[in-house]
C-alpha positions in Angstrom: 0.0 0.0 0.0 1.5 3.3 -1.1 1.9 5.3 2.1 3.2 8.7 3.2 4.2 9.7 6.7 4.1 13.4 7.3 4.9 15.8 10.1 5.3 19.5 10.7 7.4 21.8 12.9 9.1 25.1 12.8 12.6 25.2 11.4 14.2 27.7 13.9 14.9 27.2 17.7 14.0 23.5 17.5 14.6 21.7 20.8 17.2 19.0 20.4 14.9 16.3 21.7 12.2 17.3 19.1 14.8 16.6 16.4 15.5 13.2 18.0 11.8 12.4 18.0 11.3 13.4 14.4 14.4 11.4 13.3 12.9 8.3 14.8 9.8 8.8 12.8 11.7 9.4 9.6 13.8 6.2 10.3 10.7 4.2 10.9 9.1 5.4 7.6 12.3 4.3 5.8 12.2 0.9 7.6 8.6 0.3 6.6 9.3 1.6 3.0 6.9 4.5 3.4 7.5 8.0 1.8 8.2 10.7 4.3 7.6 14.5 4.2 8.3 17.2 6.7 6.3 20.4 6.3 7.4 23.7 8.0 5.1 26.6 8.8 3.6 26.2 5.3 1.3 23.9 7.1 -0.7 26.9 8.2 -1.5 27.8 4.5 -3.9 24.9 4.5 -6.3 26.7 6.9 -8.5 29.7 5.9 -7.8 33.1 7.5 -11.2 33.3 9.2 -10.4 30.0 11.0 -7.0 31.2 12.2 -8.6 34.4 13.5 -11.4 32.6 15.3 -8.9 30.4 17.2 -6.7 33.4 17.9 -3.8 31.9 16.1 -3.5 28.9 18.4 -1.2 26.4 16.7 -3.0 23.3 18.0 -6.4 23.8 16.4 -4.8 25.2 13.3 -2.7 22.1 13.0 -5.6 19.8 13.7 -7.4 21.0 10.6 -4.3 21.5 8.4 -3.2 17.9 8.9 -6.6 16.7 7.6 -6.5 19.0 4.5 -3.0 17.6 3.8 -4.2 14.1 4.2 -6.9 14.8 1.6 -4.4 16.3 -0.8 -2.0 13.3 -0.5 -4.9 10.9 -1.1 -5.9 12.9 -4.2 -2.4 12.7 -5.5 -2.5 8.9 -5.4 -1.3 7.8 -2.0 -3.4 4.9 -0.7 -2.7 5.7 2.9 -1.6 8.8 4.9 -0.1 8.8 8.4 0.2 12.0 10.3 2.5 12.0 13.4 3.0 14.8 15.8 6.5 16.1 16.0 6.8 15.1 19.6 6.2 11.4 18.9 9.2 9.2 19.8 9.3 5.7 18.2 11.5 3.6 20.4 10.7 0.1 19.0 10.3 0.6 15.3 10.3 -3.0 14.3 7.3 -3.7 16.5 5.3 -0.6 15.5 3.1 -1.8 12.7 0.1 -0.1 11.1 -1.1 -3.0 9.1 -4.9 -2.7 9.5 -8.1 -3.2 7.5 -9.6 -0.1 9.1 -10.2 2.8 6.8 -9.0 5.3 9.5 -7.3 5.2 12.9 -6.9 7.6 15.8 -5.0 6.9 19.0 -6.3 5.4 22.3 -5.1 7.8 25.0 -4.5 6.7 28.6 -4.2 9.9 30.7 -3.1 9.9 34.3 -2.9 13.0 36.4 -3.4 14.0 40.1 -6.6 15.0 41.7 -7.0 18.7 41.8 -5.0 20.2 44.7 -2.9 17.1 45.1 0.9 16.9 45.3 3.2 14.5 43.6 4.0 11.4 45.8 1.0 11.9 48.1 -1.8 12.9 45.7 -4.6 10.7 44.4 -4.1 9.5 40.8 -6.9 10.1 38.4 -7.1 7.9 35.3 -9.1 8.8 32.1 -9.4 7.1 28.7 -9.6 9.4 25.8 -9.0 9.6 22.0 -6.4 11.8 20.4 -5.1 12.6 16.9 -1.4 12.6 17.6 -1.3 9.9 15.0 -4.0 9.9 12.4 -4.3 7.4 9.6 -6.6 7.7 6.6 -7.0 5.4 3.5 -8.3 6.1 0.1 -11.7 4.5 0.8 -12.2 6.2 4.2 -15.6 7.8 4.9 -14.4 9.9 7.9 -12.0 12.5 6.6 -14.4 14.8 4.8 -16.8 14.6 7.8 -14.0 15.5 10.2 -12.9 18.5 8.1 -16.5 19.7 8.0 -16.9 19.2 11.7 -13.7 21.1 12.6 -14.8 24.1 10.6 -18.3 24.1 12.0 -17.2 23.8 15.6 -14.9 26.8 15.2 -17.3 28.8 13.1 -20.1 28.4 15.6 -18.1 28.7 18.8 -19.1 31.6 21.0 -16.4 30.9 23.6 -12.6 30.7 23.3 -11.6 27.7 21.3 -9.4 25.5 23.6 -6.2 23.8 22.5 -7.9 20.4 22.3 -11.3 21.6 21.1 -11.3 19.8 17.7 -8.7 17.2 18.6 -8.9 15.3 21.8 -12.1 16.9 23.1 -14.2 16.3 19.9 -12.9 12.8 19.2 -13.3 11.7 22.8 -16.9 12.9 23.0 -17.7 11.5 19.6 -16.2 8.1 20.6 -18.8 7.8 23.4 -21.7 7.8 20.8 -19.9 6.5 17.7 -17.0 4.1 18.6 -14.0 5.1 16.6 -11.3 2.9 15.2 -8.3 3.2 17.6 -4.6 2.4 17.4 -3.5 1.0 20.8 0.3 0.7 20.5 1.2 4.4 20.6 0.9 5.9 24.0 0.6 9.5 25.2 2.7 10.3 28.2 1.2 12.9 30.6 3.5 15.0 32.8 2.8 12.6 35.6 3.9 9.7 33.3 7.0 11.6 32.3 7.8 12.3 36.0 7.4 8.6 36.8 9.8 7.5 34.1 12.4 10.2 34.8 12.4 9.7 38.5 11.9 5.9 38.4 8.5 6.0 40.2 7.4 2.6 39.0 4.0 2.8 40.6 3.0 5.6 38.2 4.0 3.5 35.2 2.0 0.6 36.6 -1.1 2.8 36.9 -0.6 3.9 33.3 -0.3 0.4 31.9 -3.5 -0.7 33.7 -5.3 2.0 31.8 -3.5 1.6 28.5 -4.1 -2.1 28.3 -1.7 -2.8 25.4 2.1 -2.5 25.0 3.4 0.7 23.4 6.2 1.0 20.8 6.0 4.8 20.4 4.8 7.6 22.5 3.6 11.2 22.2 5.6 13.3 24.8 3.2 16.2 25.1 5.4 19.1 24.1 2.4 21.4 25.0 3.6 21.3 28.5 7.3 22.1 27.7 8.7 24.7 30.0 5.7 24.8 32.2 4.8 23.5 35.7 2.0 21.0 35.6 0.6 19.9 39.0 4.0 20.7 40.5 6.0 18.9 37.9 8.6 21.0 36.2 8.5 20.0 32.5 11.9 21.3 31.4 13.9 20.0 28.5 16.0 17.8 30.8 13.0 15.8 31.7 12.2 15.2 28.1 15.8 14.2 27.4 15.9 11.7 30.3 12.6 10.1 29.3 13.7 9.8 25.6 17.1 8.3 26.6 15.4 5.7 28.9 12.7 4.7 26.3 15.3 4.4 23.5 17.7 2.4 25.7 15.1 -0.1 26.8 13.0 0.0 23.6 10.1 0.8 25.9 10.6 -2.2 28.1 10.5 0.0 31.2 6.9 0.5 30.4 5.9 -2.7 28.6 7.3 -5.0 31.4 4.1 -4.3 33.3 1.9 -5.8 30.6 3.5 -9.2 31.1 
C-alpha cells in the first residue's frame, strides 16, 4: 500500500529532543518503505484566514485542521494511505510498530493519568481517564471519515461563542464522539502525561504501573506532550532535561521499562 508519513514543525529554535523524535519517525518510515515528508510553517497555509482568526492563532487547532487537509491532498495525489504523526512522537521500538490494518481510518487510544486537583506528587490521588487523540491519524483512500471531520472542525470553530481550547477539535471532539460512535483506535502508541514523564524520569514505578493498567496494550511509540514544555503542571517542572531523560530511557530499553508491566 503506497503510504506517506508526514509531520510539521518550525525550522528555527527547535529543541534537540524534538529533532530526536522526528528522526525516529523518519527512520521508521524508511524501515517500513513509506514515503516521508516534513512540512514547516507552510502547514498553516492549508487553513483559511477566518479560522485562524477565530482560534486566535493557536497552533494546535490550526494544525488539527491542516493535517486533515493535507491528508486529503495526499490521497488525491494517489497515495493509498496517509499517516500523520505529531513532531513530539518518539518511536522507540520501530520493528514492532506496525500499522497493518483493515480499518479505513485510525486515531489513538489515550490513557491519561494525572493528580486529583490540589494534590501533590508522591501523596496525591491518581486520576485515570481514557480518551481519544489525533497525535497519529491514519486515513486510507476509501475512508468515509476524513471529509466529515474536516467539515466538523470548521463548523465547531465557526459556531463557537467561547474561546476555542487547544484540544477543542482534537482530543475533546474525538473523545466525545467516541462515546456515541465508537471510533477505530490504534493502541500501540501511547501518550505520556506530565505525571507519566515524571514517573519515568524519577523511576517511580507505581506511576508507570497505573498507566499500563489503563492503556491495556504494549506501546512501541509515545507522544511526549510538548504542549507542557517549560511549564509547571501539577507541581511537575516540564523542562527539556525531563524530556531528554525520558527519551534516553525509552530508546535504551525499547520501551521495556513501560511494557514490562503488561507481562
